[in-house]
Residue, then its C-alpha position, 0 to 999 in steps of 0.5 A: x208108818x204103815x199104810x193100808x191099801x184101799x181095796x176099791x180104789x187102791x189108794x194108800x190109806x193111813x189107818x189112823x185117818x181112814x175115812x172108814x173101815x170094814x172087818x171082813x173074814x177076820x181082817x180089817x180093811x181101811x178105805x179112803x172114803x165112805x163110798x169105797x167102804x159101801x162098795x166093798x160091803x156090797x160085794x167084798x169078793x169083787x175086790x179081794x179077787x186079785x186085789x189083795x194080791x202083792x206082786 
């Protein structure tokens, strides 16, 4: 089962059960809570700088 990473809090989120999701630059991001989506929507670049980089 594929888990998405909440870009705001870095939690693993089940895409089918995500509390919220947001489309940004052609990619869908999933969130554990509506509050995380609101924070992301207000400033996506803040969370994507380094946040989406997998080491």
